[in-house]
C-alpha positions as a Markdown table, in Angstrom:
| # | Residue | x | y | z |
|---|---|---|---|---|
| 1 | Met | 0.1 | 0.0 | 0.1 |
| 2 | Gln | 1.4 | 3.4 | -0.8 |
| 3 | Phe | 1.4 | 6.3 | 1.6 |
| 4 | Arg | -1.6 | 8.4 | 1.1 |
| 5 | Leu | -2.1 | 11.8 | 2.6 |
| 6 | Cys | -5.6 | 12.4 | 3.7 |
| 7 | Glu | -7.5 | 15.1 | 5.9 |
| 8 | Asp | -9.4 | 12.7 | 8.3 |
| 9 | Phe | -7.6 | 9.4 | 9.0 |
| 10 | Glu | -9.7 | 6.7 | 10.7 |
| 11 | Phe | -8.4 | 3.4 | 11.7 |
| 12 | Trp | -9.8 | 0.2 | 13.3 |
| 13 | Trp | -8.1 | -1.0 | 16.6 |
| 14 | Pro | -8.9 | -3.8 | 19.2 |
| 15 | Val | -10.1 | -2.7 | 22.4 |
| 16 | Ser | -10.0 | -4.5 | 25.7 |
| 17 | Val | -12.1 | -3.6 | 28.7 |
| 18 | Gln | -11.6 | -5.1 | 32.0 |
| 19 | Leu | -14.8 | -5.2 | 34.2 |
| 20 | Pro | -15.7 | -6.4 | 37.6 |
| 21 | His | -17.1 | -9.9 | 37.2 |
| 22 | Pro | -20.8 | -10.1 | 38.0 |
| 23 | Asp | -20.8 | -13.4 | 39.6 |
| 24 | Lys | -17.1 | -13.9 | 41.2 |
| 25 | Thr | -16.3 | -11.4 | 44.0 |
| 26 | Gly | -12.7 | -9.8 | 43.4 |
| 27 | Glu | -12.3 | -11.2 | 39.7 |
| 28 | Val | -12.4 | -9.2 | 36.6 |
| 29 | Leu | -14.0 | -10.1 | 33.3 |
| 30 | Gly | -12.1 | -9.2 | 30.1 |
| 31 | Gln | -14.3 | -8.1 | 27.1 |
| 32 | Asp | -13.0 | -7.1 | 23.7 |
| 33 | Phe | -14.5 | -5.2 | 20.7 |
| 34 | Glu | -13.1 | -3.1 | 17.8 |
| 35 | Ala | -13.4 | 0.5 | 17.4 |
| 36 | Arg | -12.9 | 3.0 | 14.5 |
| 37 | Phe | -10.8 | 5.8 | 15.9 |
| 38 | Leu | -10.1 | 9.2 | 14.3 |
| 39 | Met | -6.4 | 10.4 | 14.5 |
| 40 | Leu | -5.7 | 13.9 | 15.7 |
| 41 | Asp | -2.9 | 15.9 | 15.6 |
| 42 | Gln | -1.0 | 16.5 | 19.1 |
| 43 | Asp | -2.4 | 19.9 | 19.6 |
| 44 | Arg | -6.1 | 19.0 | 19.1 |
| 45 | Leu | -5.5 | 15.8 | 21.1 |
| 46 | Ala | -4.0 | 18.0 | 24.0 |
| 47 | Glu | -7.0 | 20.3 | 23.8 |
| 48 | Leu | -9.4 | 17.4 | 24.0 |
| 49 | Glu | -7.6 | 15.9 | 26.9 |
| 50 | Arg | -7.8 | 18.9 | 28.9 |
| 51 | Glu | -11.6 | 18.9 | 28.5 |
| 52 | Gly | -11.9 | 15.4 | 29.9 |
| 53 | Gln | -11.8 | 11.7 | 29.0 |
| 54 | Glu | -15.7 | 11.8 | 27.9 |
| 55 | Val | -15.2 | 14.7 | 25.6 |
| 56 | Leu | -12.0 | 13.2 | 24.2 |
| 57 | Leu | -13.7 | 9.7 | 23.6 |
| 58 | Gln | -16.8 | 11.4 | 22.0 |
| 59 | Ala | -14.5 | 13.2 | 19.6 |
| 60 | Ile | -12.1 | 10.3 | 18.4 |
| 61 | Val | -14.5 | 6.9 | 18.5 |
| 62 | Lys | -16.3 | 7.0 | 15.3 |
| 63 | Asp | -17.8 | 3.4 | 15.2 |
| 64 | Trp | -17.5 | 0.0 | 16.7 |
| 65 | Arg | -18.0 | -3.7 | 15.9 |
| 66 | Leu | -18.4 | -6.8 | 18.0 |
| 67 | Val | -20.6 | -4.9 | 20.6 |
| 68 | Glu | -23.8 | -6.5 | 21.6 |
| 69 | Gly | -26.7 | -5.4 | 23.8 |
| 70 | Asp | -28.2 | -7.5 | 26.8 |
| 71 | Asp | -30.4 | -9.4 | 24.4 |
| 72 | Gly | -27.2 | -10.7 | 22.5 |
| 73 | Asp | -28.1 | -8.8 | 19.3 |
| 74 | Glu | -25.4 | -6.4 | 17.7 |
| 75 | Met | -25.7 | -3.1 | 19.1 |
| 76 | Pro | -25.2 | -0.5 | 16.3 |
| 77 | Phe | -23.0 | 2.5 | 17.1 |
| 78 | Ser | -24.6 | 5.8 | 17.8 |
| 79 | Ser | -23.6 | 8.7 | 20.0 |
| 80 | Asp | -26.4 | 7.7 | 22.6 |
| 81 | Asn | -25.4 | 4.1 | 22.7 |
| 82 | Phe | -21.7 | 5.0 | 22.9 |
| 83 | Ala | -22.5 | 7.6 | 25.8 |
| 84 | Lys | -23.9 | 4.6 | 27.7 |
| 85 | Cys | -20.7 | 3.2 | 27.9 |
| 86 | Leu | -18.7 | 6.1 | 29.3 |
| 87 | Pro | -18.2 | 6.4 | 33.1 |
């Protein structure tokens, strides 16, 4: 693949989340999915980091796959669905 210059560069990357296990006290449960991120320059990234983690994540996460809801069906990416995942 040749180097291509583009204004907005997005890429898929694996994400691992460690959550408290719902049934086993003191244990964690690993969950994996893939997210599409928007690459930002250092100045913009630093600006968003100062605004807080939620603002930063809302700006750079553009899509996901391998995410399912309580019913086991695939959960589509939307800003509302993504906001449910944030602390």
